TIZA-39910 format. One record per residue (C-alpha): residue number from 1; x, y, z. Coordinates in pm, 1 decimal, always signed. Layout:
! TIZA-39910
(atom NUM, (X, Y, Z))
...
//
This chain:
! TIZA-39910
(atom 1, (+0.0, +0.0, +0.0))
(atom 2, (+139.3, +338.6, -90.7))
(atom 3, (+202.8, +590.8, +179.1))
(atom 4, (-36.6, +887.5, +195.3))
(atom 5, (+131.1, +1195.6, +339.0))
(atom 6, (-199.9, +1387.2, +338.7))
(atom 7, (-83.6, +1662.1, +102.8))
(atom 8, (-299.0, +1735.5, -204.6))
(atom 9, (-156.8, +1649.9, -545.5))
(atom 10, (+7.2, +1940.1, -728.2))
(atom 11, (-213.4, +2119.5, -985.4))
(atom 12, (-92.1, +2261.7, -1317.5))
(atom 13, (-105.1, +2639.2, -1349.5))
(atom 14, (-314.8, +2784.2, -1631.7))
(atom 15, (-332.3, +3148.4, -1747.3))
(atom 16, (-709.6, +3168.5, -1693.0))
(atom 17, (-960.3, +3162.0, -1410.2))
(atom 18, (-1021.6, +2820.9, -1246.0))
(atom 19, (-1284.3, +2621.4, -1427.5))
(atom 20, (-1274.6, +2835.9, -1743.5))
(atom 21, (-1221.1, +2633.9, -2060.5))
(atom 22, (-917.5, +2714.1, -2268.3))
(atom 23, (-1018.0, +2853.4, -2608.3))
(atom 24, (-860.2, +2957.9, -2934.7))
(atom 25, (-882.5, +3311.2, -2804.4))
(atom 26, (-619.6, +3243.0, -2537.4))
(atom 27, (-368.2, +3142.6, -2804.3))
(atom 28, (-472.9, +3431.0, -3030.8))
(atom 29, (-426.4, +3685.6, -2751.3))
(atom 30, (-86.5, +3548.4, -2655.0))
(atom 31, (+45.7, +3557.5, -3011.4))
(atom 32, (-138.7, +3870.7, -3128.7))
(atom 33, (-316.5, +3698.7, -3417.7))
(atom 34, (-679.4, +3623.7, -3500.3))
(atom 35, (-869.2, +3317.9, -3377.5))
(atom 36, (-930.5, +3227.9, -3742.6))
(atom 37, (-553.0, +3206.4, -3800.2))
(atom 38, (-512.4, +2991.1, -3488.7))
(atom 39, (-784.6, +2753.9, -3606.3))
(atom 40, (-629.5, +2721.7, -3951.5))
(atom 41, (-283.1, +2663.5, -3803.6))
(atom 42, (-407.1, +2382.3, -3579.6))
(atom 43, (-558.3, +2218.8, -3887.7))
(atom 44, (-226.9, +2248.1, -4074.2))
(atom 45, (-380.3, +2478.8, -4331.4))
(atom 46, (-140.7, +2587.3, -4609.3))
(atom 47, (-298.2, +2934.6, -4584.3))
(atom 48, (-91.6, +2991.8, -4269.4))
(atom 49, (+287.9, +3030.2, -4284.6))
(atom 50, (+483.0, +2733.2, -4153.3))
(atom 51, (+655.4, +2945.6, -3888.0))
(atom 52, (+319.4, +3069.6, -3759.3))
(atom 53, (+178.0, +2715.7, -3751.9))
(atom 54, (+474.3, +2604.1, -3541.9))
(atom 55, (+430.2, +2893.5, -3295.4))
(atom 56, (+58.4, +2822.3, -3260.2))
(atom 57, (+113.6, +2452.4, -3192.8))
(atom 58, (+392.1, +2522.0, -2945.0))
(atom 59, (+178.1, +2773.9, -2756.1))
(atom 60, (-118.2, +2534.5, -2754.3))
(atom 61, (+100.5, +2265.2, -2604.7))
(atom 62, (+246.3, +2499.3, -2343.4))
(atom 63, (-92.0, +2614.0, -2210.6))
(atom 64, (-248.7, +2268.9, -2237.2))
(atom 65, (-498.9, +2344.6, -2513.1))
(atom 66, (-645.4, +2032.7, -2678.4))
(atom 67, (-790.1, +2089.7, -3025.6))
(atom 68, (-1133.1, +1931.3, -3049.7))
(atom 69, (-1190.2, +1859.3, -3418.7))
(atom 70, (-1548.6, +1745.5, -3376.6))
(atom 71, (-1638.5, +2062.8, -3187.4))
(atom 72, (-1458.1, +2270.7, -3447.9))
(atom 73, (-1662.6, +2103.2, -3718.8))
(atom 74, (-1982.2, +2203.2, -3540.6))
(atom 75, (-1856.5, +2558.8, -3493.4))
(atom 76, (-1771.2, +2602.0, -3858.6))
(atom 77, (-2099.6, +2456.5, -3987.0))
(atom 78, (-2263.4, +2758.0, -4149.6))
(atom 79, (-2616.7, +2825.2, -4265.1))
(atom 80, (-2482.1, +3054.4, -4541.2))
(atom 81, (-2758.9, +3300.7, -4447.0))
(atom 82, (-2700.5, +3669.3, -4372.3))
(atom 83, (-2976.0, +3907.5, -4267.8))
(atom 84, (-2987.4, +4264.9, -4395.3))
(atom 85, (-3230.9, +4507.9, -4230.3))
(atom 86, (-3282.1, +4876.5, -4320.1))
(atom 87, (-3559.1, +5126.0, -4256.4))
(atom 88, (-3645.3, +5208.7, -4619.3))
(atom 89, (-3548.3, +4964.4, -4892.6))
(atom 90, (-3739.9, +5182.9, -5142.4))
(atom 91, (-3495.8, +5469.4, -5088.7))
(atom 92, (-3252.4, +5459.8, -5385.9))
(atom 93, (-2963.5, +5524.0, -5146.7))
(atom 94, (-3026.9, +5198.6, -4961.5))
(atom 95, (-3082.7, +5019.9, -5290.7))
(atom 96, (-2724.8, +5117.0, -5383.6))
(atom 97, (-2590.7, +5008.0, -5044.0))
(atom 98, (-2771.7, +4676.4, -5074.4))
(atom 99, (-2651.3, +4615.9, -5430.5))
(atom 100, (-2287.8, +4660.6, -5325.0))
(atom 101, (-2304.2, +4439.2, -5016.6))
(atom 102, (-2504.9, +4178.4, -5206.7))
(atom 103, (-2225.8, +4147.7, -5465.9))
(atom 104, (-1966.5, +4085.9, -5194.4))
(atom 105, (-2176.9, +3840.6, -4992.2))
(atom 106, (-2288.7, +3639.5, -5293.8))
(atom 107, (-1926.5, +3593.0, -5398.1))
(atom 108, (-1882.1, +3407.4, -5067.4))
(atom 109, (-2191.7, +3192.7, -5122.8))
(atom 110, (-2410.5, +3376.8, -4873.7))
(atom 111, (-2788.4, +3386.6, -4913.5))
(atom 112, (-2946.2, +3718.0, -4807.0))
(atom 113, (-3266.7, +3768.2, -4608.6))
(atom 114, (-3398.1, +4126.5, -4630.5))
(atom 115, (-3610.7, +4320.5, -4383.2))
(atom 116, (-3762.9, +4665.0, -4442.9))
(atom 117, (-3833.3, +4748.8, -4078.3))
(atom 118, (-3965.8, +5102.6, -4152.0))
(atom 119, (-3820.8, +5233.6, -3825.0))
(atom 120, (-4047.9, +4998.1, -3631.9))
(atom 121, (-3828.4, +4843.6, -3363.9))
(atom 122, (-4079.6, +4561.3, -3299.2))
(atom 123, (-4068.7, +4465.8, -3666.3))
(atom 124, (-3689.3, +4467.4, -3650.7))
(atom 125, (-3684.4, +4243.2, -3342.6))
(atom 126, (-3919.7, +3993.5, -3508.2))
(atom 127, (-3684.2, +3974.1, -3806.7))
(atom 128, (-3380.6, +3920.3, -3583.0))
(atom 129, (-3561.8, +3641.5, -3396.5))
(atom 130, (-3639.1, +3473.1, -3728.9))
(atom 131, (-3271.7, +3494.5, -3825.1))
(atom 132, (-3172.6, +3329.8, -3497.4))
(atom 133, (-3419.2, +3046.8, -3560.4))
(atom 134, (-3254.8, +2986.6, -3898.5))
(atom 135, (-2906.5, +2999.8, -3737.1))
(atom 136, (-2800.7, +3287.0, -3963.1))
(atom 137, (-2427.5, +3346.6, -3997.8))
(atom 138, (-2461.5, +3718.8, -3927.2))
(atom 139, (-2659.5, +4041.2, -3948.1))
(atom 140, (-2605.3, +4372.7, -4127.8))
(atom 141, (-2831.9, +4626.3, -3962.2))
(atom 142, (-2931.8, +4986.8, -4018.3))
(atom 143, (-3086.5, +5008.4, -3671.8))
(atom 144, (-3440.3, +5129.9, -3621.6))
(atom 145, (-3508.4, +5435.9, -3413.4))
(atom 146, (-3547.2, +5301.8, -3059.8))
(atom 147, (-3285.7, +5027.1, -3093.1))
(atom 148, (-3088.3, +4992.2, -2769.0))
(atom 149, (-2722.9, +4905.3, -2734.7))
(atom 150, (-2822.1, +4622.9, -2498.8))
(atom 151, (-3021.2, +4429.7, -2758.0))
(atom 152, (-2738.7, +4446.8, -3011.6))
(atom 153, (-2481.6, +4357.0, -2748.7))
(atom 154, (-2684.6, +4050.5, -2651.5))
(atom 155, (-2644.4, +3923.2, -3008.2))
(atom 156, (-2271.3, +3992.9, -3003.8))
(atom 157, (-2240.1, +3823.4, -2664.9))
(atom 158, (-2404.0, +3512.5, -2812.9))
(atom 159, (-2133.3, +3502.0, -3078.9))
(atom 160, (-2349.7, +3633.5, -3363.0))
(atom 161, (-2154.4, +3856.6, -3604.2))
(atom 162, (-2322.6, +4197.9, -3636.9))
(atom 163, (-2225.9, +4500.8, -3844.9))
(atom 164, (-2418.3, +4827.5, -3831.4))
(atom 165, (-2455.1, +5030.9, -4149.4))
(atom 166, (-2543.8, +5399.7, -4206.1))
(atom 167, (-2661.8, +5453.7, -3847.1))
(atom 168, (-2474.6, +5394.5, -3522.8))
(atom 169, (-2595.9, +5321.9, -3170.7))
(atom 170, (-2376.6, +5449.4, -2884.6))
(atom 171, (-2232.8, +5178.4, -2661.8))
(atom 172, (-2260.3, +4883.6, -2901.4))
(atom 173, (-1990.0, +4619.2, -2924.9))
(atom 174, (-2038.2, +4580.6, -3300.1))
(atom 175, (-1855.7, +4773.0, -3575.7))
(atom 176, (-2040.1, +5035.6, -3778.7))
(atom 177, (-1981.1, +5153.4, -4137.0))
(atom 178, (-2136.1, +5493.0, -4212.1))
(atom 179, (-2085.6, +5822.1, -4389.5))
(atom 180, (-1965.1, +6135.4, -4213.1))
(atom 181, (-2310.5, +6294.0, -4197.6))
(atom 182, (-2204.6, +6588.5, -3984.9))
(atom 183, (-1927.0, +6683.6, -4227.5))
(atom 184, (-2159.9, +6645.2, -4526.1))
(atom 185, (-2427.4, +6888.6, -4409.3))
(atom 186, (-2163.6, +7120.7, -4267.8))
(atom 187, (-1995.9, +7147.2, -4608.2))
(atom 188, (-2316.2, +7193.9, -4805.0))
(atom 189, (-2446.4, +7457.9, -4561.5))
(atom 190, (-2112.8, +7639.8, -4590.1))
(atom 191, (-2163.0, +7635.8, -4967.6))
(atom 192, (-2501.0, +7809.1, -4931.6))
(atom 193, (-2351.6, +8066.5, -4694.0))
(atom 194, (-2072.5, +8141.5, -4942.6))
(atom 195, (-2340.6, +8190.7, -5207.5))
(atom 196, (-2477.3, +8474.9, -4993.1))
(atom 197, (-2767.4, +8304.2, -4816.6))
(atom 198, (-2839.8, +8405.0, -4457.5))
(atom 199, (-3183.5, +8247.6, -4406.8))
(atom 200, (-3120.7, +7875.0, -4445.1))
(atom 201, (-3378.9, +7618.3, -4334.2))
(atom 202, (-3319.4, +7254.2, -4244.1))
(atom 203, (-3595.0, +7022.9, -4360.9))
(atom 204, (-3614.5, +6658.0, -4253.7))
(atom 205, (-3432.8, +6391.8, -4057.0))
(atom 206, (-3543.2, +6170.9, -3769.6))
(atom 207, (-3356.7, +6311.2, -3473.5))
(atom 208, (-3393.1, +5979.5, -3291.9))
(atom 209, (-3138.8, +5836.9, -3538.2))
(atom 210, (-2768.1, +5916.0, -3546.3))
(atom 211, (-2799.4, +6022.9, -3911.7))
(atom 212, (-3071.9, +6275.3, -3830.4))
(atom 213, (-2876.7, +6413.8, -3535.5))
(atom 214, (-2544.7, +6439.0, -3717.9))
(atom 215, (-2686.7, +6608.8, -4025.9))
(atom 216, (-2874.6, +6858.5, -3814.0))
(atom 217, (-2558.2, +6920.7, -3611.2))
(atom 218, (-2359.7, +6988.6, -3929.9))
(atom 219, (-2615.4, +7246.7, -4041.2))
(atom 220, (-2606.6, +7414.3, -3698.6))
(atom 221, (-2226.8, +7417.4, -3686.0))
(atom 222, (-2195.2, +7594.5, -4022.1))
(atom 223, (-2456.7, +7855.1, -3927.1))
(atom 224, (-2297.4, +7927.0, -3590.7))
(atom 225, (-1952.8, +7970.0, -3745.8))
(atom 226, (-2105.5, +8228.6, -3981.8))
(atom 227, (-2266.2, +8415.0, -3693.5))
(atom 228, (-2617.2, +8295.8, -3781.7))
(atom 229, (-2834.1, +8175.3, -3493.3))
(atom 230, (-2987.1, +7833.3, -3581.2))
(atom 231, (-3275.2, +7907.5, -3344.1))
(atom 232, (-3383.2, +8188.2, -3580.1))
(atom 233, (-3396.7, +7949.3, -3875.5))
(atom 234, (-3676.0, +7716.2, -3982.1))
(atom 235, (-3606.6, +7357.7, -3870.2))
(atom 236, (-3859.5, +7088.5, -3966.7))
(atom 237, (-3763.5, +6742.2, -3830.8))
(atom 238, (-3894.8, +6388.9, -3892.2))
(atom 239, (-3940.3, +6421.4, -4271.2))
(atom 240, (-3790.1, +6143.5, -4484.4))
(atom 241, (-3976.6, +6090.0, -4814.9))
(atom 242, (-4082.4, +6281.0, -5126.3))
(atom 243, (-4434.4, +6296.9, -4984.4))
(atom 244, (-4290.3, +6453.2, -4669.3))
(atom 245, (-4105.8, +6707.5, -4883.2))
(atom 246, (-4423.5, +6801.8, -5067.0))
(atom 247, (-4610.4, +6840.3, -4738.0))
(atom 248, (-4338.0, +7068.7, -4598.9))
(atom 249, (-4376.5, +7337.3, -4866.4))
(atom 250, (-4689.7, +7505.7, -4720.8))
(atom 251, (-4516.1, +7530.4, -4382.3))
(atom 252, (-4215.8, +7693.0, -4546.9))
(atom 253, (-4430.7, +7942.1, -4737.9))
(atom 254, (-4624.0, +8029.7, -4421.8))
(atom 255, (-4310.7, +8088.8, -4212.1))
(atom 256, (-4278.3, +8437.3, -4064.0))
(atom 257, (-3924.5, +8455.5, -4198.1))
(atom 258, (-3918.6, +8270.6, -4526.7))
(atom 259, (-3580.8, +8113.6, -4607.7))
(atom 260, (-3394.0, +8179.9, -4929.9))
(atom 261, (-3226.1, +7838.6, -4912.9))
(atom 262, (-3310.0, +7493.2, -4778.9))
(atom 263, (-3085.8, +7209.1, -4666.8))
(atom 264, (-3285.1, +6892.3, -4733.0))
(atom 265, (-3214.4, +6593.6, -4510.3))
(atom 266, (-3196.2, +6371.9, -4818.5))
(atom 267, (-3259.2, +6385.7, -5192.6))
(atom 268, (-3610.6, +6245.8, -5160.7))
(atom 269, (-3721.5, +6532.1, -4936.5))
(atom 270, (-3546.6, +6784.6, -5162.7))
(atom 271, (-3705.5, +6650.5, -5482.2))
(atom 272, (-4049.2, +6648.9, -5321.6))
(atom 273, (-4006.6, +7015.8, -5227.0))
(atom 274, (-3883.3, +7113.6, -5574.5))
(atom 275, (-4194.0, +6977.2, -5744.4))
(atom 276, (-4434.4, +7148.9, -5506.4))
(atom 277, (-4249.2, +7481.6, -5506.5))
(atom 278, (-4273.1, +7490.3, -5884.5))
(atom 279, (-4647.9, +7429.6, -5868.7))
(atom 280, (-4670.7, +7721.7, -5624.0))
(atom 281, (-4496.8, +7946.3, -5875.5))
(atom 282, (-4161.3, +7944.0, -5699.6))
(atom 283, (-3882.0, +7821.4, -5921.7))
(atom 284, (-3633.8, +7591.8, -5744.1))
(atom 285, (-3291.4, +7748.5, -5778.5))
(atom 286, (-3355.4, +8111.2, -5876.7))
(atom 287, (-3636.4, +8164.6, -5624.4))
(atom 288, (-3543.3, +7906.2, -5361.9))
(atom 289, (-3203.3, +7737.9, -5339.2))
(atom 290, (-3242.1, +7372.0, -5244.3))
(atom 291, (-2988.5, +7102.9, -5158.7))
(atom 292, (-3025.1, +6732.9, -5086.2))
(atom 293, (-2814.5, +6447.8, -4953.3))
(atom 294, (-2720.8, +6101.2, -5092.4))
(atom 295, (-2679.2, +6188.0, -5464.6))
(atom 296, (-2928.2, +5924.1, -5573.0))
(atom 297, (-2955.3, +5813.1, -5933.0))
(atom 298, (-3115.1, +6089.3, -6141.0))
(atom 299, (-3039.9, +6375.3, -5901.0))
(atom 300, (-2818.4, +6534.5, -6165.9))
(atom 301, (-3084.2, +6493.9, -6437.3))
(atom 302, (-3354.7, +6706.6, -6271.1))
(atom 303, (-3434.6, +7064.3, -6367.6))
(atom 304, (-3252.2, +7223.1, -6201.6))
(atom 305, (-2987.3, +6958.4, -6133.6))
(atom 306, (-2979.5, +6898.4, -5758.7))
(atom 307, (-2686.9, +7009.5, -5545.0))
(atom 308, (-2631.9, +6725.1, -5302.0))
(atom 309, (-2380.1, +6515.2, -5106.0))
(atom 310, (-2255.2, +6174.1, -5211.3))
(atom 311, (-2217.3, +5942.9, -4912.2))
(atom 312, (-2054.2, +5679.9, -5139.0))
(atom 313, (-2315.2, +5406.7, -5075.9))
(atom 314, (-2130.3, +5150.6, -5287.3))
(atom 315, (-1821.0, +5187.0, -5069.0))
(atom 316, (-2029.5, +5169.2, -4750.4))
(atom 317, (-2205.8, +4854.6, -4873.8))
(atom 318, (-1883.4, +4678.6, -4970.9))
(atom 319, (-1708.3, +4762.6, -4644.9))
(atom 320, (-2008.4, +4654.5, -4438.3))
(atom 321, (-2014.9, +4317.1, -4614.0))
(atom 322, (-1639.1, +4266.2, -4581.8))
(atom 323, (-1649.4, +4364.3, -4213.7))
(atom 324, (-1922.1, +4109.3, -4145.9))
(atom 325, (-1737.8, +3837.2, -4338.1))
(atom 326, (-1427.5, +3898.1, -4125.5))
(atom 327, (-1635.0, +3841.2, -3813.0))
(atom 328, (-1790.7, +3525.6, -3958.6))
(atom 329, (-1438.7, +3397.8, -4029.0))
(atom 330, (-1351.7, +3448.1, -3662.1))
(atom 331, (-1156.3, +3773.7, -3674.8))
(atom 332, (-1190.8, +4018.8, -3389.8))
(atom 333, (-1307.8, +4342.5, -3551.6))
(atom 334, (-1282.2, +4666.9, -3348.1))
(atom 335, (-1613.0, +4834.5, -3270.1))
(atom 336, (-1482.3, +5177.8, -3369.2))
(atom 337, (-1692.3, +5332.0, -3651.1))
(atom 338, (-1560.6, +5310.7, -4006.5))
(atom 339, (-1648.8, +5659.0, -4135.6))
(atom 340, (-1656.2, +5734.6, -4509.5))
(atom 341, (-1581.8, +6091.3, -4618.4))
(atom 342, (-1865.4, +6261.6, -4812.6))
(atom 343, (-1830.3, +6436.4, -5147.3))
(atom 344, (-2033.5, +6752.5, -5218.4))
(atom 345, (-2180.8, +6778.7, -5569.2))
(atom 346, (-2243.1, +7145.2, -5659.3))
(atom 347, (-2508.9, +7180.6, -5928.7))
(atom 348, (-2776.8, +7423.5, -6050.1))
(atom 349, (-3024.0, +7411.8, -5759.7))
(atom 350, (-2816.3, +7623.7, -5519.0))
(atom 351, (-2740.7, +7963.1, -5679.5))
(atom 352, (-2703.5, +8291.5, -5488.7))
(atom 353, (-3027.2, +8449.4, -5359.3))
(atom 354, (-3265.7, +8544.9, -5638.7))
(atom 355, (-3511.4, +8830.2, -5657.1))
(atom 356, (-3836.5, +8638.0, -5690.4))
(atom 357, (-3929.9, +8508.9, -5347.0))
(atom 358, (-4309.2, +8542.3, -5363.4))
(atom 359, (-4546.6, +8315.1, -5554.1))
(atom 360, (-4666.9, +8443.6, -5887.1))
(atom 361, (-5017.8, +8587.7, -5874.3))
(atom 362, (-5277.6, +8505.3, -6135.6))
(atom 363, (-5357.8, +8799.2, -6358.6))
//
């Protein structure tokens, strides 16, 4: 019978809390590489340099990591489904974003489920739940107004790749690809000020969204720098569509201090206003300078051609898709926003102040 001295057997030391399972992430953190690279190295993939494969295997042995091939097979089993949710799929801007990300995702064999949540957070949540039931590989989301950081972070915490597009939500753990909306409206408002306008309205934008807030902030910043008080200017929020733009015209005409120029939240609002102003006898451009945002297809073909801002939707769509694919592959993507610089397109709709500011009267 062996002698028992009463002392407990020695335990190996591991670089993690007791009871916590060693993961690929421990090796990735120690070597400063992605978990995807670690996984490939442990499978002797030729995609990983031989020196890196050797370092990964040595580190795995040192910390006592055992590669479970059957578990890895389950982890890498993909549904090849990606969800894409935006608030207005009929908006040509989002059609361009979707077209670009669709091209990238389809090249990787991904099938796309689309949701037009219309800024209804309950509709968005129902779509996300459906994606989870189908074990979707990831989600590209232009978040609805009312989306909380907590609900997105719950998805991330469950290991579901998420990339936000166009709109951001403060405090989320997911990356976001968007345009620099503040810079865009700042630059286009500065253009109107340089043209000689001092009464410049802002029409549109849901202020519950980051896009609405940033574009309004850009307008305010440019006015304040020029010594113009934004509080003295007409500011009509929550307008998003051409119908909204048409409905805004009577309010603009009835304003105590009628503007000589208007910064439209987007091209749809601007185009809606242009049509209705013309019917009221006010010519867009000479009588009322108007600008838009997004540079949708056909904006340059209107009469007058619309001054607007290109947010480069094709670039945003491609980067959003590539960012999501990196997460699906196991890379750790920083949650810092990827911000695309806007490009102002100066056209005919934003000349200096004209002389005809009143509607024509019938003779």
